[in-house]
C-alpha positions in Angstrom: 136.8 89.3 88.8 137.1 85.8 89.9 138.1 82.9 87.7 138.0 79.2 87.9 140.7 78.2 85.4 142.5 74.8 84.4 144.6 74.8 87.7 141.2 74.6 89.9 139.9 72.6 87.5 142.5 69.8 87.6 141.1 69.1 91.2 137.7 68.2 90.2 137.2 65.2 87.4 134.6 67.3 85.7 134.6 64.4 83.2 133.3 61.7 85.4 129.7 60.8 85.0 127.1 62.9 86.1 125.0 59.8 87.4 128.0 58.9 89.8 128.5 62.1 91.1 125.1 63.7 91.5 125.2 66.3 94.0 122.9 65.7 97.2 122.0 68.4 99.9 124.2 68.5 102.5 121.7 67.1 105.9 122.5 68.2 109.1 121.3 65.1 110.5 121.9 61.6 109.1 118.4 59.6 109.5 117.5 58.3 113.1 119.2 60.2 115.8 121.8 62.6 116.8 125.4 60.5 116.7 127.1 64.0 117.4 126.0 66.0 119.7 128.5 68.8 119.6 127.0 69.8 116.2 126.5 73.4 115.7 122.7 72.8 114.5 122.4 70.2 117.1 123.5 73.3 119.9 121.3 75.7 117.6 118.1 73.3 117.9 118.8 73.2 121.9 119.1 76.8 122.3 116.1 77.6 120.5 114.1 75.0 122.2 115.4 76.3 125.8 113.8 79.4 124.3 110.7 78.5 123.3 110.5 76.4 126.9 111.4 79.7 128.9 108.7 81.9 127.3 106.2 79.1 127.9 107.4 79.2 131.6 107.1 82.7 131.8 103.7 82.6 130.6 102.7 79.9 133.4 104.5 81.9 136.0 106.8 78.8 136.6 108.8 78.5 140.2 111.8 77.8 138.2 112.3 81.1 136.8 112.8 82.4 140.4 116.6 80.3 140.3 119.3 80.2 138.1 119.0 78.4 134.8 121.3 77.1 132.6 121.4 74.4 129.6 125.0 73.2 129.1 126.2 70.9 126.1 127.5 67.4 126.3 130.9 69.0 126.4 130.1 71.2 129.4 129.8 74.5 126.8 127.0 76.8 128.2 124.5 76.9 125.3 121.8 79.3 127.3 120.6 80.4 130.6 118.6 82.4 132.6 118.5 84.3 136.1 121.2 86.0 138.2 124.3 83.7 139.1 124.1 82.5 143.3 127.1 82.6 145.3 128.2 78.6 144.7 129.7 78.2 148.2 126.2 78.7 149.6 124.4 77.0 146.5 122.6 73.8 145.9 123.1 72.6 142.1 120.4 70.4 140.6 121.0 68.9 137.2 118.9 67.1 134.8 120.3 64.9 131.5 118.9 65.6 128.0 118.9 61.9 126.7 118.8 60.8 122.9 116.4 58.6 121.6 119.0 55.7 121.0 118.6 52.2 122.3 121.9 53.3 124.7 120.9 56.3 125.4 123.6 59.3 125.6 123.4 62.6 127.4 122.9 65.8 124.5 122.7 68.1 127.2 122.1 69.0 130.6 119.6 71.3 132.4 121.1 72.5 135.7 119.1 75.0 138.3 121.3 76.4 141.0 119.7 77.4 144.4 120.4 78.2 148.2 118.4 75.5 149.6 117.1 71.8 148.7 114.0 70.8 147.4 112.7 67.7 146.1 110.0 69.4 144.4 111.8 71.6 142.7 114.2 68.9 141.4 110.8 67.0 140.0 109.8 70.4 138.4 113.1 70.5 136.8 112.9 66.9 135.6 109.7 67.5 133.7 110.9 70.8 132.4 114.0 68.9 131.0 111.5 66.4 129.0 109.6 69.3 127.5 112.9 70.8 126.2 113.9 67.5 125.1 110.4 67.1 123.3 110.9 70.5 121.8 114.0 70.0 120.9 113.0 66.3 119.0 110.3 68.4 117.5 112.4 70.8 115.3 115.3 68.2 114.7 112.4 65.7 113.3 111.1 68.7 111.1 114.7 69.5 109.9 115.3 66.0 109.2 112.0 65.6 107.2 112.6 69.0 105.3 116.1 67.8 104.1 114.7 64.4 103.2 112.2 66.6 101.3 114.8 68.9 99.3 117.0 65.7 98.6 114.0 64.1 96.9 113.2 67.3 95.0 117.0 67.8 94.0 116.8 64.3 92.8 113.8 64.6 90.7 115.3 67.8 89.2 118.8 65.5 88.6 116.4 62.7 86.9 114.3 65.6 84.4 118.2 67.1 83.5 119.6 63.5 82.7 116.7 62.8 80.9 116.7 66.2 79.0 120.7 65.5 78.3 120.0 62.3 77.1 117.4 63.7 74.8 119.6 66.3 73.4 122.6 63.8 73.1 120.5 61.6 71.3 119.2 64.7 68.9 122.7 65.6 68.2 123.7 62.2 67.0 120.9 61.8 64.9 122.3 64.7 62.8 124.7 63.8 59.9 125.0 67.9 58.9 127.8 69.8 60.5 125.2 72.9 60.5 122.4 70.9 61.7 124.5 69.5 64.5 125.7 73.1 65.4 121.6 74.1 65.2 120.3 71.5 67.5 123.0 72.2 70.3 122.6 76.1 70.5 118.7 75.4 70.1 118.6 73.2 73.0 120.9 75.2 74.9 118.7 78.3 74.7 116.0 76.1 75.7 118.2 74.5 78.8 119.3 78.2 79.9 116.7 80.4 78.6 118.5 83.4 80.5 121.8 82.6 79.3 123.5 84.2 76.3 124.5 81.2 74.4 127.4 81.2 71.8 129.9 78.9 70.1 133.3 79.8 69.2 134.6 77.3 66.2 138.3 76.7 65.8 137.3 75.8 62.2 136.4 77.9 59.1 132.6 76.7 58.7 130.3 78.7 57.0 126.9 79.5 58.9 124.3 81.9 58.7 123.6 81.9 62.7 125.3 85.0 64.6 125.4 82.5 67.4 128.7 80.7 65.6 131.4 82.9 65.6 135.3 82.5 64.9 137.2 81.5 68.0 140.6 83.7 68.1 143.9 82.8 69.6 145.4 85.9 69.5 145.2 87.0 73.0 145.0 83.8 74.7 145.9 84.8 78.2 143.3 87.3 78.4 140.3 85.6 76.7 138.9 82.6 78.8 137.7 81.1 75.6 141.1 80.9 73.8 142.4 79.2 77.5 139.9 76.8 77.5 140.4 75.5 73.9 144.1 75.3 74.6 143.7 73.7 77.9 140.6 71.6 77.5 139.3 72.5 80.5 136.0 74.6 81.4 136.3 78.2 82.8 134.1 79.9 84.9 134.8 83.6 85.2 132.8 85.8 87.6 132.6 89.6 87.3 130.9 92.4 89.1 127.0 91.4 87.4 127.8 88.3 85.2 129.3 85.1 85.0 130.9 83.5 82.1 131.0 79.8 81.5 133.5 78.4 78.7 133.3 74.8 78.1 135.5 73.0 75.3 133.6 71.2 72.5 136.3 67.9 72.2 135.8 65.0 70.2 137.8 61.9 69.8 140.7 63.8 67.4 140.3 67.0 68.6 139.0 70.3 70.1 136.5 71.9 67.9 135.3 75.1 69.6 134.3 76.3 73.0 130.7 76.6 74.3 129.9 79.9 75.8 127.1 81.0 78.1 126.7 84.2 79.9 124.0 84.7 82.7 123.6 88.0 84.9 125.2 87.0 88.5 124.6 83.6 88.1 126.0 80.6 90.5 127.0 77.6 88.7 127.1 74.5 90.8 129.9 71.8 90.1 126.9 69.6 89.0 125.8 72.0 86.1 129.2 72.4 84.9 129.7 68.5 84.7 126.3 68.2 83.0 127.7 70.7 80.2 130.8 69.1 79.8 129.3 65.9 79.0 126.8 68.0 76.7 129.9 70.2 75.1 131.8 66.6 74.5 128.6 65.0 73.1 128.3 67.9 70.8 132.2 67.6 69.9 131.7 63.8 69.1 128.4 64.7 67.0 130.4 67.3 65.1 133.5 65.3 64.9 131.2 62.4 63.0 129.1 64.9 60.9 132.5 66.2 59.7 134.1 62.8 58.9 130.6 62.0 57.2 130.7 65.3 55.0 134.3 64.3 54.0 133.4 61.4 52.9 130.7 62.1 51.0 133.1 64.7 49.7 135.7 62.4 48.9 133.2 59.9 47.4 131.8 62.7 45.0 135.2 63.6 44.0 136.2 60.1 42.9 133.3 60.0 41.0 133.8 63.4 39.6 137.6 62.1 38.6 136.3 58.9 37.1 133.9 60.7 35.3 136.4 63.1 34.0 139.3 60.4 33.2 136.5 58.5 31.3 135.3 61.6 29.2 138.6 62.8 28.5 139.8 59.6 27.3 137.0 59.3 24.6 139.0 62.1 22.8 142.3 62.0 21.1 142.1 65.1 19.8 144.5 67.1 21.5 142.2 70.6 20.9 139.3 68.7 22.2 140.9 67.8 25.4 141.7 71.3 26.1 138.7 72.6 25.4 136.9 69.8 27.5 139.4 70.0 30.4 139.2 74.0 30.6 135.4 73.7 30.6 135.1 71.1 33.6 137.7 72.7 35.6 135.5 76.2 35.6 132.5 73.8 36.2 134.1 72.5 39.0 136.1 75.0 40.9 132.9 77.7 40.1 136.0 80.0 39.3 136.3 83.3 37.1 139.2 82.1 35.0 141.1 78.8 34.0 143.9 79.0 31.8 145.7 75.7 30.3 149.5 76.7 29.4 151.8 74.4 27.3 155.4 74.1 27.2 156.5 74.8 23.4 158.6 72.3 21.7 161.6 74.6 22.0 161.6 74.0 25.7 162.2 77.9 26.1 158.7 79.3 26.4 155.0 78.9 27.8 152.4 79.3 25.3 148.2 79.4 26.3 147.0 76.9 24.5 143.2 77.3 25.8 141.8 80.1 28.3 138.1 81.3 28.9 139.9 84.4 28.0 140.0 84.1 24.4 142.3 87.4 23.8 145.5 85.8 25.6 145.1 82.4 23.8 148.4 81.6 21.8 150.4 84.3 24.0 154.0 83.2 25.2 156.1 84.0 28.2 159.6 83.4 29.3 159.6 79.9 31.4 161.0 81.6 34.3 158.0 84.4 34.3 155.4 84.6 36.8 153.8 81.6 38.6 154.1 79.4 35.5 157.8 80.0 36.6 157.7 78.9 39.6 155.7 75.6 38.8 158.4 74.9 36.1 161.1 75.3 38.6 159.8 73.1 41.4 157.5 71.1 39.8 155.2 71.4 42.8 151.6 73.0 42.8 150.7 76.1 44.4 148.0 78.4 46.1 147.6 82.1 46.3 145.1 83.5 48.7 145.5 86.9 48.0 147.9 87.6 45.2 147.3 91.8 46.0 148.3 91.5 49.3 151.3 89.1 48.7 152.7 89.5 45.5 155.3 86.9 45.5 155.9 87.6 41.6 154.4 89.7 38.9 151.9 88.0 37.0 150.5 89.5 33.6 147.2 87.2 33.7 146.5 87.9 37.2 146.8 91.7 36.6 144.6 91.5 33.2 142.0 89.1 34.6 142.0 91.3 37.9 142.4 87.7 39.9 143.4 87.5 43.8 143.3 84.1 44.1 144.7 81.1 42.4 145.7 77.6 42.3 148.0 76.2 40.0 149.2 72.4 39.1 151.9 71.2 37.1 150.9 68.9 34.2 153.8 65.9 34.1 154.6 63.2 31.6 156.7 61.0 34.3 159.2 63.4 35.6 158.9 65.6 32.3 156.8 68.9 32.7 155.0 69.9 29.5 152.3 72.2 30.7 150.5 74.3 33.7 147.0 74.5 34.5 146.0 77.8 36.3 142.8 78.1 38.1 142.0 81.8 39.3 139.1 84.2 41.2 138.6 87.8 41.5 137.8 87.1 45.3 140.5 86.9 48.0 140.5 83.2 49.9 138.4 82.0 47.9 140.1 78.8 47.1 140.2 75.7 49.8 142.8 73.0 50.7 140.4 70.6 49.3 140.6 72.5 45.9 144.0 72.8 46.1 144.5 68.9 46.6 141.6 68.3 44.2 143.2 70.1 41.4 146.5 68.1 41.6 144.3 64.8 41.4 142.4 66.2 38.1 145.7 67.7 36.6 147.2 64.1 36.7 144.4 63.0 34.5 144.3 66.1 32.5 147.9 65.2 31.9 147.5 61.6 30.7 145.0 62.5 28.4 147.1 65.3 26.7 150.2 62.9 26.7 147.7 60.4 25.0 146.2 63.2 22.5 149.7 64.3 22.1 151.2 61.1 21.3 148.5 60.2 19.0 149.0 63.1 17.0 152.8 62.3 16.6 151.7 58.8 15.6 149.4 60.2 13.1 151.6 63.0 11.9 154.3 60.2 11.2 151.5 58.1 9.1 150.6 61.0 7.2 154.0 62.4 6.7 157.1 61.4 4.8 159.9 61.3 7.2 162.5 62.5 4.9 161.3 65.8 3.3 158.4 66.6 6.2 155.7 66.7 3.1 152.2 64.9 3.7 152.2 61.4 2.5 150.5 60.2 -0.7 147.5 58.6 0.8 146.7 61.9 3.1 147.4 64.2 -0.1 144.4 61.7 -1.7 141.8 62.4 1.0 142.0 65.6 1.3 141.7 66.1 -3.0 138.4 63.8 -2.4 137.4 66.2 0.8 138.0 69.6 -1.2 135.9 68.3 -3.9 132.8 68.2 -1.9 132.9 71.7 -0.9 135.3 74.1 -3.0 134.3 75.3 -6.5 137.7 74.1 -8.3 141.0 73.0 -7.8 144.4 72.7 -9.2 147.0 69.8 -9.1 151.0 70.2 -9.6 153.4 67.3 -10.2 156.9 68.1 -9.5 159.9 65.6 -10.7 163.6 66.7 -10.3 165.1 66.1 -13.5 168.2 63.5 -13.8 167.6 62.9 -10.4 169.0 59.2 -10.7 172.2 60.6 -12.2 172.5 63.1 -9.1 172.6 59.7 -6.9 175.0 58.0 -8.8 177.3 60.9 -9.3 177.1 62.5 -5.8 175.7 59.6 -3.7 172.4 59.0 -2.1 173.3 61.0 0.8 173.3 64.5 -1.5 170.7 63.1 -3.2 168.4 62.8 -0.1 169.6 66.8 0.6 168.2 67.7 -2.7 164.9 66.3 -2.2 164.7 68.1 1.4 165.8 71.3 -0.1 163.1 71.1 -3.0 160.8 70.1 -0.3 161.4 73.2 1.4 161.4 75.4 -1.7 157.7 74.2 -2.4 156.9 75.0 1.5 157.9 78.6 1.4 156.1 79.1 -2.1 152.8 77.8 -1.3 149.9 78.9 1.2 149.3 77.3 4.6 146.0 76.0 3.1 147.5 74.2 0.4 148.8 70.5 0.5 152.3 69.4 -0.5 152.9 65.4 -0.5 155.9 63.3 -1.8 154.0 61.4 -4.7 157.0 59.0 -4.8 160.8 58.9 -5.3 161.9 62.1 -6.5 158.4 63.1 -7.6 156.5 65.5 -5.5 152.6 66.6 -5.7 151.2 70.1 -4.3 147.7 70.3 -4.4 146.1 73.9 -4.8 142.5 74.4 -3.0 140.2 77.1 -5.1 143.2 78.0 -7.7 142.7 78.0 -11.2 145.4 76.6 -13.9 146.6 79.8 -14.9 147.1 81.1 -11.3 148.5 77.5 -10.7 151.2 77.8 -13.6 152.5 81.0 -11.7 153.4 79.2 -8.6 154.8 76.2 -10.5 157.0 78.8 -12.1 158.0 80.0 -8.7 158.7 76.8 -7.5 161.0 76.1 -10.8 162.9 79.0 -10.5 163.7 79.0 -6.8 164.9 75.1 -7.3 167.3 76.3 -9.8 168.6 78.9 -7.7 168.7 77.3 -4.2 170.2 73.6 -4.7 173.8 72.7 -4.9 174.8 71.1 -7.1 172.2 72.7 -9.1 169.3 70.6 -10.4 166.2 71.4 -12.1 162.8 70.5 -12.2 159.7 69.7 -14.3 156.1 70.3 -13.6 152.6 69.0 -14.8 149.6 70.7 -14.1 145.9 69.9 -14.1 142.8 71.4 -12.8 139.0 70.8 -12.1 135.8 73.0 -11.8 132.2 72.3 -10.6 131.2 73.1 -14.2 132.7 70.0 -15.6 131.6 66.2 -14.7 132.8 65.2 -11.3 136.2 64.3 -12.0 138.0 61.3 -10.0 141.3 61.7 -8.1 142.9 59.0 -10.1 141.8 61.5 -13.4 143.0 64.3 -12.0 146.6 63.0 -11.2 146.7 60.8 -14.6 146.3 64.6 -16.4 149.0 66.0 -14.5 150.9 63.1 -14.6 150.5 63.0 -19.0 151.5 66.8 -18.6 154.5 66.5 -16.5 155.7 63.7 -19.5 155.0 66.0 -22.0 157.4 68.4 -19.8 160.0 65.9 -19.8 159.5 64.9 -23.4 160.2 68.8 -24.7 163.4 69.0 -22.7 163.0 69.0 -18.9 163.0 72.3 -16.8 159.7 73.4 -17.7 156.0 73.5 -17.1 153.3 72.1 -19.2 149.2 72.2 -18.4 147.4 68.8 -18.7 
């Protein structure tokens, strides 16, 4: 196999403008007359002319044929001869020069006749024959010059058409803003320019294209593969085999080499001009590919910025943490078109992760240690990660990946300043599903989601502080009023229990306010332990506490209040007792206001204190 590789190509500037390096046919003669009479083509034409004259002389039975004849070049070399050699001692030598057509004639050849005796008649005949041979020579010479000029004109016209074609191809390539269209135009035009060639394009970048002629460029065996060698060297390579010739032309832009254009033809000969034209075309295609790629990336960046702006805007419209989680989950699944998404939150104890939101309902609420799985990696590094194929690499064990059958993963930390308070994981069942652009986009989106979660968390904390008593941890009075009004619109009944610590002022005076505060906290904890999650306990004011029991009638409320009273007496130190006043409302009676409900309970509490304290009265 004969190969023209980069070492050979370095000796020829294939990047030069083809218009300045158009290959012209090599003319044997310059226009006009002969300048070098020893040229091999001149010698050949002189020999042909002598042979032609000799045939005509034989037909005419010229007397010159009875003698030894020879035609010598200007350098004295025998071009052609006729007849038997004559003894030079007894011979007479007649010579006639064949002159060129310049203004200062020079001999281009000499016709020589050798005989034994001298004869003027033979000299005249020899002179006439020399003129005839000269005329025959110049006839052939002029025909050759005209033919060379004609070939040169044909080649020039061919080159002009080729340049026009290349210009149109280049124009069509640069008119495209889509990467796939650039490749399609290139391959289509190459197929039209070289219909007998097998045209392919080997791309070094991942690009989804339905055209089977667009193939990935493999660099594993770069020393044996001419396409890999052409890509790495940035130079065209021509490789000739027994029945075919391969041409590899790098497709280069300003920033990089993007691929290699391949042409395979049966027993083809590639001229330097054609290779230069192909290099120009491949460079044009590389530039168009690069521009289309940049245009595509700029559009992608614009769409990402619009997406980020819209996402941030909609995230900040809600200050409820659950709504932020649900919206972020929905948007991430829509953006990445992935199978699964999990929003994982660091618990308040900072010792475990908990799944706060997921499109797989069965895993919501599950917990795992902070060092476990991919969350553990993100927790320790505070850096995002991308996994192309979990089954092939299995860097760590992951229950989420195993349960969902996911193979691809991108994950990013949710940060508040330098503190991590969560992880977002997006996964898909396909291997190599996520691109590096997806990986970068998730980082940006996570930043905005993290800000929204942080704002919602702060808002929830502020709201909790507003509706919660700081000392006891019970709800504030205004929140209790709001909830009773809300429940009265939807429930059939409800009960209110007012709890007052007996002789609390005496406890403060005797033991101090710190002990008094601790008694309040203990009583609050007892109340919380005795009621349901749906019940609402609040600090009514001072040492008075209130519990609203939705959909509970007075007799059941009495039993709950009795349990509270007994447990307070058992668990306080110093021991204290409580008095309770109880009231209820039902939908059968006229609508009762919150104030009336509290008034009834307060009157019942007054009766309990009046009758000796440490007891429960129903209003």
